[in-house]
N, C-alpha and C positions, 0 to 999 in steps of 0.2 A: 258346912257342913256338904260329905261327899256323897252320891249317889254315885257309886266307882259302877264298872260295865257290870259284875258280875248282879248287882243288886238292881241294875235298869233291864238288864237280862230275864231276871225273874218277871219283874212287871210286865215285862211283854208279854211273856208265856202267859199270867195271868187276863192280860187286857185280850190276849188274842182269845181263851176258852172263854170270856166274858162276851165277847163279841160276837163269837161265833154260836153261843148260847143265843144273845140278843136277837140276831139274826133269825135265827132258826123259829125261833118264836112269832116275830113277826113274817116267817114265811117270806125272806125272801132269800132268793137263790144266787142270782147276778148281780153283786152288785161294784158299784163304780167306787175305786178307794181314790181320795185327793188326798195329796197333802199339800197344810200351809208353808211356801216358804218362812227359815230355812227349818229352823227344827223339827216341825211338822214333816217334813217331808222325808227326814230323816228315819222319825219311828216310823212315819206311810211305809217305808221303804220294808224295814223289816215287819213287818205286820203282811206285808202283803205276799213277801217272799215265804213268812210260814204259812199262811191261809194259801198256800199256793195257788193267788190269781189268776184267772190266762189274761183277762185285758189287761193292755199298760195302766199303769200307773198316772194319776194327772196330780198335775201340781198347779198351785193356786200362789200369785204374791199380790195380796189384796192391797200392797203401797197406796193405790192410787183409788182405792172404794176408802178407806178410813176418815174418821170425820174431824184427823186433825190433819190431812194433809197438808192443808194451807198452813198450819203453822209448822209443820216441820218441814215438810219441802221433800225433794226427790232424795232417797238414801242410795248411796256408792252401789249396795248390794244388791240393788233392787233388779231381782231379774224374772225375765217374763213366766207366763201361764203358762201350762202346757195342758190343754185340753181337748176332749172328741168334739166334734162342731157342736154336738149337740146331747143335753143331758134330762133330754124331754122324756118323762115319763120314767127314767133311773132310779134308784135309789140308790144315794149316797153316803157312801162312810166318809166324815170330813174329819181328817187327821190333824193333830196339834201338838205340841210340846207340851206350852204352858196356859193353863187358862185363868184368867186372873180379871182382867174389867168388864171380858164378851166382846169388847169392840173388833178385837183383828177377827173374831167370829163373827161378827156381826158383817164388816166388810168383806170378809169372803163369801158369803152367804149372797151379798150384794152381786161378788164376781160371780157365782154362779148362775142367778139367775138372767145375768146378760149369755150364757150359753141354752136357756131354756128353764123348763117348768117341771124340775124333779118329782117325783112321785113322793119323795120321799128324805129327808136327810138325817142322818146318823151320826152325832159329833163324840171324837173318841180322843182324849189328851191323855198325856203321860202321866201329870201334875197338874193339879186342882190346886189353886194357890190361894181361895178364899178373895173376899172383897171384892164384890160382882158391883159394877155400875148397872149392866145392862141385864134382864132377865134372862138368862140361857143360861142352859146346864147340859151338860157333859150324860149321854146314855153307859159311856163305858169310861173310867179312869182307872190310874195304876197307881197311884197315892195320891192323897187329899194333904198336902202339909201347907198349912198357912204362912206365911212371910208377914213380915214387918212393911210397909211401904219403904223404907230407904234397901228391902233386900230386892234381890233378882236373879232370877236362875240363871244358868248358863249350862247349853246341851252343848258337846263336843262329841264328833263321829267323824267319817260314817261308819267309820268299820268296829270299833269298839263306843257306844254310845256309853255317855259319863255326863254327870248332870253337877255343878255344885251352887251351892249357894250362895252367891256374895254382894256384900254388905257396900251400900256407896256411903263416902265420904259426904256429909253435907252437903258439901259447896261444889259437888258432881252435879251435870244434868244429864 
């Protein structure tokens, strides 16, 4: 199944509207938007621009914070995080492309707390694929699409965001 750039653009417009409503309802005027590498950064860049946020977009690579780091090791694409020196008292909008087990989000929150103690964290995801292993829930979701365990999503960009659902072969890791 494909989510072409037109469909993803439509999801992003809805997500922007829902996020702005959430921020307004919670009286959050100047959030710090943070994208999780790599797909979450692509989604965050689009939302950040559409919402005309003035502060630079933060980026996190939570690879070192994952609970499976010791078994999976370092990935070749491990990019550095880029964050303000402190997030103390800030309202964070944490953006990722896919919410699945919840482990990436948990790792990203662990890294965020190394930068300080945020006032709040709002989770925004392009797609929630269900089957959570940890009790983590997004406040803003583009689309909910439950996938089978052998399926995964591939997000491509940056100019035109598209998503593809890909089925792993039984012998693939």
